[in-house]
Biopython code that builds the backbone (N, CA, C, O; Angstrom):
import numpy as np
from Bio.PDB.StructureBuilder import StructureBuilder

atoms = [
    (1, "MET", "N", (-7.831, -82.749, 122.505)),
    (1, "MET", "CA", (-6.208, -82.580, 122.945)),
    (1, "MET", "C", (-6.512, -82.272, 124.466)),
    (1, "MET", "O", (-7.473, -81.772, 125.051)),
    (2, "THR", "N", (-5.361, -82.751, 124.837)),
    (2, "THR", "CA", (-5.275, -82.454, 126.467)),
    (2, "THR", "C", (-4.769, -81.205, 126.329)),
    (2, "THR", "O", (-4.426, -80.667, 125.277)),
    (3, "LEU", "N", (-4.730, -80.693, 127.595)),
    (3, "LEU", "CA", (-4.123, -79.168, 128.174)),
    (3, "LEU", "C", (-2.501, -79.651, 127.961)),
    (3, "LEU", "O", (-1.836, -78.922, 127.225)),
    (4, "ARG", "N", (-1.888, -80.731, 128.506)),
    (4, "ARG", "CA", (-0.766, -80.772, 128.150)),
    (4, "ARG", "C", (-0.101, -80.802, 126.780)),
    (4, "ARG", "O", (1.088, -80.513, 126.644)),
    (5, "MET", "N", (-0.827, -81.130, 125.846)),
    (5, "MET", "CA", (-0.644, -81.506, 124.686)),
    (5, "MET", "C", (-0.882, -80.052, 124.038)),
    (5, "MET", "O", (-0.134, -79.702, 123.124)),
    (6, "GLU", "N", (-1.648, -79.411, 124.374)),
    (6, "GLU", "CA", (-1.892, -78.000, 124.117)),
    (6, "GLU", "C", (-0.897, -76.859, 124.446)),
    (6, "GLU", "O", (-0.664, -75.857, 123.770)),
    (7, "THR", "N", (-0.343, -77.242, 125.671)),
    (7, "THR", "CA", (0.802, -76.536, 126.208)),
    (7, "THR", "C", (2.283, -76.757, 125.279)),
    (7, "THR", "O", (3.129, -75.991, 124.817)),
    (8, "ALA", "N", (2.122, -77.901, 125.290)),
    (8, "ALA", "CA", (3.619, -78.277, 124.360)),
    (8, "ALA", "C", (3.279, -77.967, 122.880)),
    (8, "ALA", "O", (4.277, -77.649, 122.234)),
    (9, "GLU", "N", (2.276, -77.980, 122.279)),
    (9, "GLU", "CA", (1.907, -77.169, 121.090)),
    (9, "GLU", "C", (2.430, -75.718, 121.183)),
    (9, "GLU", "O", (3.268, -75.306, 120.381)),
    (10, "GLN", "N", (1.924, -74.944, 122.176)),
    (10, "GLN", "CA", (2.043, -73.566, 122.420)),
    (10, "GLN", "C", (3.809, -73.185, 122.239)),
    (10, "GLN", "O", (4.418, -72.353, 121.566)),
    (11, "PHE", "N", (4.300, -74.447, 123.383)),
    (11, "PHE", "CA", (5.988, -74.035, 123.598)),
    (11, "PHE", "C", (6.398, -74.337, 122.008)),
    (11, "PHE", "O", (7.102, -73.417, 121.592)),
    (12, "ALA", "N", (6.224, -75.082, 121.282)),
    (12, "ALA", "CA", (6.682, -75.246, 120.052)),
    (12, "ALA", "C", (6.348, -74.250, 119.065)),
    (12, "ALA", "O", (7.141, -74.010, 118.155)),
    (13, "ARG", "N", (5.124, -73.581, 119.175)),
    (13, "ARG", "CA", (5.046, -72.625, 118.485)),
    (13, "ARG", "C", (5.739, -71.161, 118.497)),
    (13, "ARG", "O", (6.057, -70.387, 117.594)),
    (14, "GLN", "N", (5.843, -71.108, 120.041)),
    (14, "GLN", "CA", (6.726, -69.963, 120.415)),
    (14, "GLN", "C", (8.313, -70.115, 119.755)),
    (14, "GLN", "O", (8.956, -69.240, 119.175)),
    (15, "MET", "N", (8.678, -71.404, 120.021)),
    (15, "MET", "CA", (9.888, -71.741, 119.646)),
    (15, "MET", "C", (9.818, -71.398, 118.041)),
    (15, "MET", "O", (10.514, -70.413, 117.794)),
    (16, "ASN", "N", (9.419, -71.733, 117.330)),
    (16, "ASN", "CA", (9.411, -71.506, 115.720)),
    (16, "ASN", "C", (9.057, -70.059, 115.787)),
    (16, "ASN", "O", (9.847, -69.356, 115.156)),
    (17, "ILE", "N", (8.022, -69.379, 116.418)),
    (17, "ILE", "CA", (8.486, -68.092, 116.060)),
    (17, "ILE", "C", (9.635, -67.428, 116.483)),
    (17, "ILE", "O", (10.164, -66.671, 115.670)),
    (18, "ALA", "N", (10.111, -67.550, 117.548)),
    (18, "ALA", "CA", (11.645, -67.057, 118.000)),
    (18, "ALA", "C", (12.632, -67.613, 116.760)),
    (18, "ALA", "O", (13.529, -66.874, 116.353)),
    (19, "LYS", "N", (12.483, -68.597, 116.328)),
    (19, "LYS", "CA", (13.339, -69.274, 115.267)),
    (19, "LYS", "C", (13.427, -68.185, 113.730)),
    (19, "LYS", "O", (14.420, -67.722, 113.169)),
    (20, "TYR", "N", (12.107, -68.065, 113.430)),
    (20, "TYR", "CA", (11.812, -67.308, 112.339)),
    (20, "TYR", "C", (12.239, -65.921, 112.386)),
    (20, "TYR", "O", (12.696, -65.347, 111.398)),
    (21, "GLN", "N", (12.076, -65.296, 113.690)),
    (21, "GLN", "CA", (12.521, -64.255, 113.974)),
    (21, "GLN", "C", (14.061, -63.763, 113.989)),
    (21, "GLN", "O", (14.444, -62.620, 113.741)),
    (22, "ARG", "N", (14.630, -64.557, 114.235)),
    (22, "ARG", "CA", (16.237, -64.734, 114.161)),
    (22, "ARG", "C", (16.578, -65.151, 112.765)),
    (22, "ARG", "O", (17.768, -64.968, 112.512)),
    (23, "ILE", "N", (15.937, -65.613, 111.874)),
    (23, "ILE", "CA", (16.430, -65.754, 110.621)),
    (23, "ILE", "C", (16.195, -64.456, 109.956)),
    (23, "ILE", "O", (16.970, -63.833, 109.231)),
    (24, "LEU", "N", (15.091, -64.177, 110.295)),
    (24, "LEU", "CA", (14.843, -62.437, 109.450)),
    (24, "LEU", "C", (15.598, -61.471, 109.754)),
    (24, "LEU", "O", (15.475, -60.454, 109.072)),
    (25, "ALA", "N", (16.651, -61.481, 110.912)),
    (25, "ALA", "CA", (17.570, -60.575, 111.077)),
    (25, "ALA", "C", (18.662, -61.127, 110.478)),
    (25, "ALA", "O", (19.700, -60.563, 110.822)),
    (26, "THR", "N", (18.840, -62.210, 109.547)),
    (26, "THR", "CA", (19.946, -62.859, 109.090)),
    (26, "THR", "C", (19.728, -62.158, 107.366)),
    (26, "THR", "O", (18.665, -61.693, 106.956)),
    (27, "HIS", "N", (21.059, -62.245, 106.541)),
    (27, "HIS", "CA", (20.948, -61.775, 105.079)),
    (27, "HIS", "C", (20.166, -62.846, 104.452)),
    (27, "HIS", "O", (20.487, -64.025, 104.602)),
    (28, "LEU", "N", (18.820, -62.365, 103.528)),
    (28, "LEU", "CA", (18.015, -63.500, 103.004)),
    (28, "LEU", "C", (17.992, -62.738, 101.744)),
    (28, "LEU", "O", (18.318, -61.575, 101.508)),
    (29, "THR", "N", (17.557, -63.616, 101.038)),
    (29, "THR", "CA", (17.166, -63.130, 99.250)),
    (29, "THR", "C", (15.387, -62.444, 99.577)),
    (29, "THR", "O", (14.711, -62.555, 100.600)),
    (30, "ALA", "N", (15.128, -61.900, 98.550)),
    (30, "ALA", "CA", (13.592, -61.364, 98.574)),
    (30, "ALA", "C", (12.935, -62.921, 98.785)),
    (30, "ALA", "O", (12.442, -63.218, 99.873)),
    (31, "GLU", "N", (12.964, -63.751, 97.821)),
    (31, "GLU", "CA", (11.999, -65.097, 98.051)),
    (31, "GLU", "C", (12.500, -65.899, 99.361)),
    (31, "GLU", "O", (11.920, -66.948, 99.643)),
    (32, "GLU", "N", (13.171, -65.607, 99.871)),
    (32, "GLU", "CA", (13.746, -66.545, 101.175)),
    (32, "GLU", "C", (12.696, -65.643, 102.452)),
    (32, "GLU", "O", (11.993, -66.133, 103.336)),
    (33, "ARG", "N", (12.973, -64.026, 102.067)),
    (33, "ARG", "CA", (12.298, -63.386, 103.071)),
    (33, "ARG", "C", (10.790, -63.464, 103.066)),
    (33, "ARG", "O", (10.175, -63.445, 104.132)),
    (34, "ARG", "N", (10.236, -63.543, 102.017)),
    (34, "ARG", "CA", (8.851, -63.775, 102.025)),
    (34, "ARG", "C", (8.429, -65.121, 102.678)),
    (34, "ARG", "O", (7.648, -65.225, 103.623)),
    (35, "PHE", "N", (9.002, -66.039, 102.094)),
    (35, "PHE", "CA", (9.007, -67.355, 102.846)),
    (35, "PHE", "C", (8.791, -67.529, 104.545)),
    (35, "PHE", "O", (7.911, -68.114, 105.177)),
    (36, "VAL", "N", (9.883, -66.828, 104.950)),
    (36, "VAL", "CA", (10.065, -66.827, 106.327)),
    (36, "VAL", "C", (9.151, -65.991, 106.824)),
    (36, "VAL", "O", (8.738, -66.363, 107.922)),
    (37, "LYS", "N", (8.602, -64.836, 106.361)),
    (37, "LYS", "CA", (7.660, -64.038, 106.732)),
    (37, "LYS", "C", (6.282, -64.538, 106.913)),
    (37, "LYS", "O", (5.446, -64.217, 107.757)),
    (38, "ARG", "N", (6.211, -65.490, 105.834)),
    (38, "ARG", "CA", (4.538, -66.357, 105.713)),
    (38, "ARG", "C", (4.702, -67.362, 106.783)),
    (38, "ARG", "O", (3.732, -67.616, 107.498)),
    (39, "ARG", "N", (5.777, -67.929, 106.957)),
    (39, "ARG", "CA", (5.768, -68.828, 108.198)),
    (39, "ARG", "C", (5.828, -68.501, 109.432)),
    (39, "ARG", "O", (5.506, -69.310, 110.302)),
    (40, "LEU", "N", (6.218, -67.353, 109.700)),
    (40, "LEU", "CA", (6.228, -66.418, 110.793)),
    (40, "LEU", "C", (4.627, -66.044, 111.208)),
    (40, "LEU", "O", (4.037, -66.235, 112.272)),
    (41, "ALA", "N", (4.239, -65.538, 110.154)),
    (41, "ALA", "CA", (2.578, -65.305, 110.084)),
    (41, "ALA", "C", (1.859, -66.526, 110.299)),
    (41, "ALA", "O", (0.847, -66.514, 111.000)),
    (42, "GLU", "N", (2.296, -67.618, 109.745)),
    (42, "GLU", "CA", (1.249, -68.845, 110.189)),
    (42, "GLU", "C", (1.247, -69.334, 111.623)),
    (42, "GLU", "O", (0.256, -69.739, 112.231)),
    (43, "GLU", "N", (2.652, -69.230, 112.148)),
    (43, "GLU", "CA", (2.719, -69.466, 113.524)),
    (43, "GLU", "C", (2.381, -68.791, 114.608)),
    (43, "GLU", "O", (2.189, -69.200, 115.753)),
    (44, "GLN", "N", (2.304, -67.404, 114.028)),
    (44, "GLN", "CA", (1.578, -66.315, 114.818)),
    (44, "GLN", "C", (0.313, -66.763, 115.060)),
    (44, "GLN", "O", (-0.018, -67.152, 116.180)),
    (45, "ALA", "N", (-0.602, -66.745, 113.908)),
    (45, "ALA", "CA", (-1.804, -67.412, 113.913)),
    (45, "ALA", "C", (-1.898, -68.485, 114.636)),
    (45, "ALA", "O", (-2.439, -68.310, 115.728)),
    (46, "ALA", "N", (-1.541, -69.573, 114.385)),
    (46, "ALA", "CA", (-1.772, -70.462, 115.022)),
    (46, "ALA", "C", (-1.595, -70.681, 116.669)),
    (46, "ALA", "O", (-2.312, -71.355, 117.409)),
    (47, "LEU", "N", (-0.331, -69.844, 117.030)),
    (47, "LEU", "CA", (-0.670, -69.608, 118.541)),
    (47, "LEU", "C", (-1.718, -68.626, 118.903)),
    (47, "LEU", "O", (-1.957, -68.616, 120.111)),
    (48, "LEU", "N", (-2.194, -68.055, 118.408)),
    (48, "LEU", "CA", (-3.388, -67.212, 118.677)),
    (48, "LEU", "C", (-4.552, -67.887, 118.624)),
    (48, "LEU", "O", (-5.431, -67.650, 119.453)),
    (49, "GLN", "N", (-4.708, -68.772, 117.693)),
    (49, "GLN", "CA", (-5.735, -69.936, 117.715)),
    (49, "GLN", "C", (-5.870, -70.550, 119.011)),
    (49, "GLN", "O", (-6.893, -70.502, 119.695)),
    (50, "LEU", "N", (-4.674, -71.196, 119.358)),
    (50, "LEU", "CA", (-4.430, -71.977, 120.683)),
    (50, "LEU", "C", (-5.002, -71.409, 121.876)),
    (50, "LEU", "O", (-5.563, -72.106, 122.721)),
    (51, "ALA", "N", (-4.825, -69.694, 121.999)),
    (51, "ALA", "CA", (-4.788, -69.148, 122.924)),
    (51, "ALA", "C", (-6.220, -68.830, 123.140)),
    (51, "ALA", "O", (-6.588, -68.598, 124.292)),
    (52, "TRP", "N", (-7.137, -68.791, 122.085)),
    (52, "TRP", "CA", (-8.443, -68.435, 121.984)),
    (52, "TRP", "C", (-9.057, -69.778, 122.360)),
    (52, "TRP", "O", (-10.138, -69.670, 122.940)),
    (53, "ASN", "N", (-8.634, -70.964, 122.172)),
    (53, "ASN", "CA", (-9.108, -72.112, 122.514)),
    (53, "ASN", "C", (-8.946, -72.449, 124.055)),
    (53, "ASN", "O", (-9.724, -73.206, 124.634)),
    (54, "ILE", "N", (-7.950, -71.871, 124.627)),
    (54, "ILE", "CA", (-7.506, -72.664, 125.858)),
    (54, "ILE", "C", (-7.910, -71.576, 127.038)),
    (54, "ILE", "O", (-7.293, -70.539, 127.282)),
    (55, "ALA", "N", (-8.914, -71.989, 127.609)),
    (55, "ALA", "CA", (-9.049, -71.046, 128.875)),
    (55, "ALA", "C", (-7.952, -71.193, 130.098)),
    (55, "ALA", "O", (-7.100, -72.071, 129.967)),
    (56, "PRO", "N", (-7.937, -70.418, 131.214)),
    (56, "PRO", "CA", (-7.143, -70.334, 132.332)),
    (56, "PRO", "C", (-7.253, -71.931, 132.825)),
    (56, "PRO", "O", (-6.314, -72.676, 133.109)),
    (57, "GLU", "N", (-8.554, -72.203, 132.839)),
    (57, "GLU", "CA", (-8.548, -73.541, 133.664)),
    (57, "GLU", "C", (-8.405, -74.714, 132.430)),
    (57, "GLU", "O", (-8.627, -75.866, 132.801)),
    (58, "GLY", "N", (-8.100, -74.542, 131.187)),
    (58, "GLY", "CA", (-7.966, -75.493, 130.457)),
    (58, "GLY", "C", (-9.136, -76.251, 129.652)),
    (58, "GLY", "O", (-9.133, -77.320, 129.041)),
    (59, "GLN", "N", (-10.302, -75.131, 129.922)),
    (59, "GLN", "CA", (-11.476, -75.603, 129.264)),
    (59, "GLN", "C", (-11.657, -74.853, 128.056)),
    (59, "GLN", "O", (-11.349, -73.662, 128.060)),
    (60, "ALA", "N", (-12.087, -75.358, 127.092)),
    (60, "ALA", "CA", (-12.134, -74.752, 125.625)),
    (60, "ALA", "C", (-13.079, -73.709, 125.886)),
    (60, "ALA", "O", (-14.063, -73.852, 126.612)),
    (61, "THR", "N", (-12.739, -72.567, 125.232)),
    (61, "THR", "CA", (-13.905, -71.519, 125.623)),
    (61, "THR", "C", (-14.592, -70.924, 124.414)),
    (61, "THR", "O", (-15.768, -70.563, 124.454)),
    (62, "HIS", "N", (-13.574, -70.800, 122.975)),
    (62, "HIS", "CA", (-14.075, -69.952, 121.768)),
    (62, "HIS", "C", (-13.898, -71.036, 120.956)),
    (62, "HIS", "O", (-12.845, -71.670, 121.010)),
    (63, "ALA", "N", (-14.815, -71.350, 120.182)),
    (63, "ALA", "CA", (-14.449, -72.348, 118.668)),
    (63, "ALA", "C", (-14.500, -71.355, 117.323)),
    (63, "ALA", "O", (-15.531, -70.903, 116.823)),
    (64, "VAL", "N", (-13.272, -71.152, 116.909)),
    (64, "VAL", "CA", (-12.997, -70.262, 115.975)),
    (64, "VAL", "C", (-12.855, -70.861, 114.803)),
    (64, "VAL", "O", (-12.595, -70.198, 113.799)),
]
sb = StructureBuilder()
sb.init_structure("model")
sb.init_model(0)
sb.init_chain("A")
sb.init_seg("    ")
for serial, (resi, resn, name, xyz) in enumerate(atoms, 1):
    if name == "N":
        sb.init_residue(resn, " ", resi, " ")
    sb.init_atom(name, np.array(xyz, "f"), 0.0, 1.0, " ", f" {name:<3s}", serial, name[0])
structure = sb.get_structure()
């Protein structure tokens, strides 16, 4: 994956995180809240994984 693609993926993950945080601020059933929290955690984990794999110069540094 190129740096440009990784940056685009990071942006998409950040947008998804913001979306799920906005959704959590609304009225949800317990089941809906569990689902949104799970998706939020998945997006945060994926973003963290990307951060570990991208060095400032765009070179992969950690294989997790």
